[in-house]
C-alpha positions as CSV (number, residue, x, y, z in Angstrom):
1,X,0.0,0.0,0.0
2,X,1.4,3.4,-1.0
3,X,1.6,6.3,1.4
4,X,-1.2,8.3,-0.2
5,X,-3.7,5.5,0.1
6,X,-2.5,4.8,3.6
7,X,-3.1,8.4,4.6
8,X,-6.5,8.5,3.0
9,X,-7.6,5.5,5.1
10,X,-6.0,6.7,8.4
11,X,-7.4,10.2,8.1
12,X,-10.9,8.8,7.5
13,X,-10.9,7.2,10.9
14,X,-7.6,6.6,12.7
15,X,-9.2,4.3,15.3
16,X,-11.2,2.0,13.0
17,X,-8.8,0.6,10.4
18,X,-9.0,-2.6,8.3
19,X,-6.4,-5.3,8.7
20,X,-4.6,-4.3,5.5
21,X,-4.0,-0.8,6.8
22,X,-2.8,-2.1,10.1
23,X,-0.4,-4.6,8.4
24,X,1.0,-1.8,6.3
25,X,1.8,0.3,9.4
26,X,3.3,-2.7,11.1
27,X,5.6,-3.4,8.2
28,X,6.6,0.3,7.6
29,X,7.9,2.5,10.4
30,X,7.1,5.7,8.5
31,X,3.5,4.6,8.1
32,X,3.4,3.5,11.7
33,X,4.5,7.0,12.7
34,X,1.8,8.6,10.6
35,X,-0.8,6.4,12.3
36,X,0.4,7.1,15.8
37,X,0.6,10.9,15.2
38,X,-3.0,10.9,13.8
39,X,-4.3,8.8,16.7
40,X,-2.6,11.2,19.2
41,X,-4.3,14.2,17.5
42,X,-7.6,12.4,17.6
43,X,-7.2,11.5,21.2
44,X,-6.3,15.1,22.2
45,X,-9.4,16.5,20.5
46,X,-11.5,13.8,22.1
47,X,-10.1,14.6,25.5
48,X,-11.0,18.2,25.2
49,X,-14.6,17.4,24.1
50,X,-15.0,15.2,27.1
51,X,-13.8,17.7,29.7
52,X,-15.6,20.9,28.7
53,X,-19.2,21.8,27.8
54,X,-19.3,22.5,24.1
55,X,-21.3,25.7,23.3
56,X,-24.6,25.4,21.7
57,X,-24.4,25.5,17.9
58,X,-20.7,24.6,17.7
59,X,-21.3,21.2,16.1
60,X,-23.5,22.7,13.4
61,X,-20.8,25.3,12.6
62,X,-18.1,22.7,12.3
63,X,-20.3,20.4,10.2
64,X,-21.0,23.3,7.9
65,X,-17.3,23.8,7.1
66,X,-16.8,20.8,4.8
67,X,-19.8,21.7,2.7
68,X,-18.6,25.3,2.1
69,X,-15.0,24.2,1.6
70,X,-15.9,21.4,-0.8
71,X,-17.9,23.7,-3.1
72,X,-14.7,25.7,-3.8
73,X,-12.3,22.8,-4.4
74,X,-12.0,21.1,-7.8
75,X,-10.2,17.8,-7.8
76,X,-7.9,17.8,-10.9
77,X,-6.4,14.4,-10.3
78,X,-6.1,11.7,-7.7
79,X,-3.0,13.2,-6.0
80,X,-4.6,16.6,-5.8
81,X,-7.8,15.1,-4.3
82,X,-5.9,13.2,-1.6
83,X,-3.6,16.1,-0.8
84,X,-6.6,18.4,-0.5
85,X,-8.4,15.9,1.7
86,X,-5.3,15.7,3.9
87,X,-5.2,19.5,4.2
88,X,-8.9,19.8,5.0
89,X,-8.5,17.0,7.6
90,X,-5.9,19.0,9.6
91,X,-7.7,22.3,9.0
92,X,-10.9,20.9,10.5
93,X,-9.2,19.2,13.4
94,X,-7.1,22.3,14.1
95,X,-10.1,24.6,14.0
96,X,-12.1,22.2,16.2
97,X,-9.2,21.9,18.6
98,X,-8.7,25.7,18.8
99,X,-12.4,26.3,19.4
100,X,-12.7,23.7,22.1
101,X,-9.4,24.8,23.6
102,X,-10.7,28.3,23.9
103,X,-13.8,27.0,25.7
104,X,-11.6,25.0,28.0
105,X,-9.3,27.9,28.8
106,X,-12.4,30.1,29.5
107,X,-13.8,27.5,31.8
108,X,-10.5,27.0,33.6
109,X,-10.0,30.8,34.1
110,X,-13.5,31.1,35.4
111,X,-13.0,28.3,37.8
112,X,-9.7,29.7,39.0
113,X,-11.3,33.2,39.4
114,X,-14.1,31.7,41.5
115,X,-11.6,29.7,43.5
116,X,-9.5,32.8,44.1
117,X,-12.5,34.8,45.3
118,X,-13.4,32.0,47.7
119,X,-9.9,31.9,49.1
120,X,-9.9,35.6,49.7
121,X,-13.2,35.4,51.5
122,X,-12.0,32.5,53.6
123,X,-8.8,34.4,54.6
124,X,-10.9,37.5,55.5
125,X,-12.9,35.3,57.9
126,X,-9.7,33.9,59.5
127,X,-8.2,37.3,60.0
128,X,-11.4,38.7,61.4
129,X,-11.4,36.0,64.0
130,X,-7.7,36.6,64.8
131,X,-8.2,40.2,65.5
132,X,-11.1,39.4,67.8
133,X,-8.6,37.2,69.8
134,X,-5.7,39.6,69.7
135,X,-5.9,40.2,73.4
136,X,-5.4,36.6,74.2
137,X,-2.4,36.5,71.8
138,X,-0.9,39.5,73.5
139,X,-1.3,37.9,76.9
140,X,0.6,34.8,75.6
141,X,3.4,37.0,74.4
142,X,3.5,38.9,77.7
143,X,3.7,35.7,79.7
144,X,0.3,36.2,81.3
145,X,-0.9,32.9,79.8
146,X,2.1,30.7,80.8
147,X,0.4,27.4,81.5
148,X,0.7,24.4,79.2
149,X,-2.5,22.8,77.9
150,X,-2.3,19.0,78.1
151,X,-2.8,16.7,75.1
152,X,-6.0,15.2,76.5
153,X,-7.4,18.7,77.1
154,X,-6.4,19.7,73.6
155,X,-8.1,16.6,72.1
156,X,-11.2,17.2,74.0
157,X,-11.4,20.6,72.3
158,X,-10.4,19.4,68.9
159,X,-12.9,16.5,68.9
160,X,-15.7,19.0,68.4
161,X,-14.1,19.8,65.0
162,X,-13.6,16.1,64.2
163,X,-9.8,16.1,64.8
164,X,-7.2,15.0,67.3
165,X,-3.6,15.7,68.0
166,X,-1.4,12.6,68.2
167,X,0.5,12.4,71.5
168,X,4.2,11.9,71.0
169,X,7.5,13.5,72.0
170,X,7.2,16.2,69.4
171,X,3.7,17.3,70.3
172,X,4.2,17.0,74.0
173,X,7.2,19.5,73.7
174,X,4.9,22.2,72.2
175,X,4.1,25.1,74.4
176,X,0.4,25.2,73.6
177,X,-1.0,27.9,75.8
178,X,-4.7,27.9,74.8
179,X,-7.1,25.4,73.2
180,X,-10.8,26.2,72.7
181,X,-13.7,25.8,70.3
182,X,-14.3,28.6,67.9
183,X,-16.5,29.6,64.9
184,X,-14.8,30.8,61.8
185,X,-17.4,29.6,59.3
186,X,-21.0,29.4,60.3
187,X,-22.3,25.8,60.4
188,X,-18.8,24.3,60.8
189,X,-17.1,23.4,64.0
190,X,-13.6,24.7,64.6
191,X,-10.9,24.5,67.2
192,X,-8.3,27.2,67.9
193,X,-4.9,26.3,69.4
194,X,-2.4,29.0,70.4
195,X,1.3,28.4,71.1
196,X,4.4,30.4,71.4
197,X,6.5,31.1,68.4
198,X,9.7,33.1,68.0
199,X,7.9,36.2,66.8
200,X,4.7,36.0,68.9
201,X,1.7,33.7,69.3
202,X,1.0,31.1,66.6
203,X,-2.6,30.1,65.9
204,X,-3.5,26.7,64.7
205,X,-7.1,26.1,63.5
206,X,-8.8,22.9,62.5
207,X,-12.2,23.3,60.7
208,X,-14.4,20.3,59.7
209,X,-15.6,21.8,56.4
210,X,-14.8,20.5,52.9
211,X,-11.1,20.7,52.2
212,X,-10.0,23.5,50.0
213,X,-8.8,22.4,46.5
214,X,-5.2,23.1,47.2
215,X,-2.9,24.7,49.8
216,X,-2.7,28.5,49.7
217,X,-1.0,31.3,51.6
218,X,-2.8,34.1,53.4
219,X,-1.4,37.4,54.8
220,X,-2.2,40.9,55.8
221,X,-0.2,43.8,57.3
222,X,0.4,41.9,60.6
223,X,0.0,38.2,59.9
224,X,1.1,35.5,57.5
225,X,-0.3,32.0,57.3
226,X,-1.2,29.0,55.2
227,X,-4.4,27.0,54.6
228,X,-3.8,23.3,54.2
229,X,-6.4,20.8,53.0
230,X,-6.2,17.7,55.3
231,X,-8.4,14.6,55.2
232,X,-12.0,15.7,55.9
233,X,-11.2,19.3,56.8
234,X,-8.8,22.1,56.7
235,X,-5.9,23.1,59.0
236,X,-4.8,26.8,59.2
237,X,-1.5,28.1,60.6
238,X,-1.1,31.8,61.2
239,X,1.7,33.7,62.9
240,X,3.2,37.1,63.0
241,X,4.6,38.6,59.8
242,X,8.2,37.3,60.2
243,X,7.3,34.0,61.8
244,X,8.7,30.9,60.0
245,X,5.8,28.5,60.0
246,X,7.5,25.7,58.0
247,X,8.4,23.6,61.1
248,X,5.0,23.9,62.6
249,X,3.3,23.1,59.3
250,X,5.3,19.9,59.0
251,X,4.7,18.9,62.7
252,X,1.0,19.5,62.7
253,X,0.5,18.1,59.2
254,X,2.0,14.8,60.4
255,X,0.3,14.7,63.8
256,X,-3.2,16.0,63.3
257,X,-5.7,13.2,62.6
258,X,-9.3,13.5,61.4
259,X,-11.9,11.4,63.3
260,X,-15.0,12.6,61.5
């Protein structure tokens, strides 16, 4: 089978080929490469169509392209006909892929914009709660709250939010000065732990709401923090602006368990 005939059959439907065409590809590496590239293109377009909603009328617009294109093409000989068919094949696929990709990008940007707006609103709720508790944080820094909350007492508080702190050498060494229930988001139980950091008080929240899609940072003029999706909820660490939260993030990420 020559290359022109092979291309004609492959372009017609790269995933439904007769045995003669498959044998030709098997015996000729150049033809096999043509087949694989065409199947990859077909799979890429199919993937896009399965992941985004196609706008109404797109199918009709694409179907109308061959009719208008064919009316302007005159096949002078067999080679010209096949080459024109090959060209139209890639034109149609490229046009369809571009249109669907544009839809996919729009969908993705919209989703990211909505996610960003939700993250900002979430961080605003967290900071609002922190500023309500600034007096307690100042007391911890001043040494007025100098007692250590025991692991059993911490877990009694955290159980309302569906979480617990594993008791081990690392967690027992933490200077946790306060542990109490709190409300950051209405309808969701939360727990607020406070401990001493190097720059001031560090707040650790656990909230039994649906985990955020991915970890993200939060900050304002005074605080910096991170929201971490974990199991069946979220964990939030917030400290003063220059506080290094990495070690606390690692420690609590490894030692907070969800018991919802």
